[in-house]
N, C-alpha and C positions, 0 to 999 in steps of 0.2 A: 400522519403520526410519525414523529421522529423516532427512529430506532436507535438503540445504543447498547453498548456493552461496557460493563465495569470490571476491571481487574483490580489487583491489589493496589497498584500505583497509578492506573490510568482510567480515564473515562473516554470511550470512543463513541462519537456521535456524528450525525450528519453535519456537514458544514452549513453555515448560515452566511448570508452576505456580510453581516457585521464582522465576520472573521477575516476580512480581506487584508488587514494589516499583518496578521500572522501568516497568511498565505504568501504575502509579499516577502516577509522576512525569510521564509523557507525557500521560496522560488527564486529569490535574488541572490541566494548564498551560493557562491561558486563551488565551495567544498561539498555542499549537499548535492548540487546538480552534476558533479563530476562524472558519475557513472550512469546518469539517467537518459541521456539522449534528448532531454527536453530543453527547450529554449529557456534562457534566463528571463525571468519576469522583471520588467523594467519600470513598472508603475503600479500604483494602487488600482487603476482602471483595469490593467491586464489581470491582476489578481481577482477582481470582481468578475471579469469575463470568464476566467477559469471556473470559478464557483458556479456561475449561472449556466454557462454553455457546455460544460463537461460534467461536473459532479452532479448538479441538479438534474441534468438530462439522464445520467445513469440511474439516479434514484428513481426517477419517473418511469423510465423504460424497462429497467431490469430489477428494480426493487432493492438494489444494493449498489455500492460504489466505495470510493475512498472516503474515510471518515476522519474528522479532526481527532487528534490524539491530545488529550488534555492531561497534563502531569498534575495529579491531585495535590502533592505537597506545595505546589506553587500556584495552582489554579491557572495554568498557562498552557496555551496550545503550543506544543513543541514539535509538531509534525503531523503526518497522517499515516493511517494504516487501514487496510481494507481490501475488499474484493473488487475486481473490475472485469466485466465481461469483454472479451476480445473477439468481436464478430468475425474478423479475418481468419481466426483459427478455430472458432466455435468452442472456445475454452474460457474458463474463469481463472484469472490470475490473482494471486495474493501479492500485495506490495506494501511497502512501508518506507517512510522517509522521515528522518528526525534531524533536528538541529544538532550540530557537532558536540555541543556541551552534554548531550544526552546519549551519545554513542558509548558502547561498551558497558552498559549498565543492565543489559538483559531486557530492556523495554520492548524491543522489536519481537523477541521470542515470546515474552509475556502476552503482548497484544495478539500476535499471530496465532498462537495456540487457541485462544478464545474465538478468533475470527474463523479459523478452520472449523471448530466445533459448531459455530453459528451457521456457517455455510452448509455443513452436512445435516445438522439436526433441524434447523429452522427453515432453510431455503431448499433443502432436498437436492443439493448439487451432488453430482456423482464423482467428479474429479476436480481437483484444484491444482493448478500449476504455478510455478514460480520461475521467473526468467531473470537472470542476472548476468551482466557482462562478465566475462571470464576473469577480468582483473579485480572485480569487486569481491574481495575475500570475505568481508564482513557479511554481505548478503548471502553468499552461499553457505557460510557457517550457520547463519540463522535458519536457512532453508533446511539444512540437515538436522538441526536441533528440533525443528517443528515436525520432523518425521517425513519430510519429502525426500525422494530419492532422485538422483541424477538419471535422466533417461536419454538425453542427447545433448550434443554440442553442435550448435547451428547458428545461423544468422537469425536476427529478430526482425529488424525493420529495413533491411536492405542497405545497411550502412557499411557492410563488409567486415564487421567485427564478429568475433566469436562470443556466443552467449551460452551459459549453462542453463539447461532447461530441466526443471525439477517437477515432480508430480507426487501427489498423494491421492489415493483412491478411497472412496467412501467405505468399501468393503474391507480395506486394510486398517481403517481408522477405528472401527467398532470392535 
């Protein structure tokens, strides 16, 4: 069964293979990818592989993952938002990524508040973290609006850059 969340302006749902063109549009956008550390998606096939080999696997293995963010006024996938289990840290990360035309409209905060609620109430997760490269001012502003607090500045994936690590605890949420 496909899980989903609806907010005032967004529908968040599991990705489907047919979403590959939207995944390509997001993943091939240099502005979107600037602070992610992810490689640029160069083809529709790479977009399909991401959906199948990463997001589907996360849904199957952990019962959650990054979800397609559909902007209701346009019925268009404009990015993703959701939780991702990071086994190397034994933590659940909240993340979001939107096309530039949708930045600065409060959509990441709107989606993320509902995702945190879902994680705590439906999935029973105890803590949720957010990791953002220190230069990504937009991401850490959203993290703070969601109620996450900065708990360390450290590397993330061995790239030598500083990342802000945020956290929210289930007990502080309720």
